[in-house]
C-alpha positions, 0 to 999 in steps of 0.5 A: 715092228713093235707097232705093226704087232700091237696093231695086229693084236688090237685088230684081232681082239677087236674081231673076236669081240665083234664076232662074240657080240654077233654070236651072242646077238643071233642066240639072243634074238633067235630064241623066243622067250621061255614063258612064251614057248610054254604057252605055244607048246600047246599048239600043234607042231604045224602051227608052232612051225608057222609062228616059229620057222627058224626053230630047229626043233623036230616033230619027235622032240616037240611031242616029247616036250609037250608030253613033259610039259603035260606031266609037269603041269598035271594037277595032283589028285590031292588038289581035285576035291572030288577024288579026295575021300 
């Protein structure tokens, strides 16, 4: 009986490890690299969905993300010499 219980526990933990590795690999392979996504955020939503059909981002979320990135990447007026007096 003890051998059977230890065998069942071993199979259970191996199953958990395999499921964990499967979940991790799906998560890792399913998302594109951050730097690549930052450059692709300039694309239209239609083109973005053509390149990344498995992305679950909606149109509204995509536009919001584009606006946030544009705001973060905006050049300050101090760096533009024409605007500094």
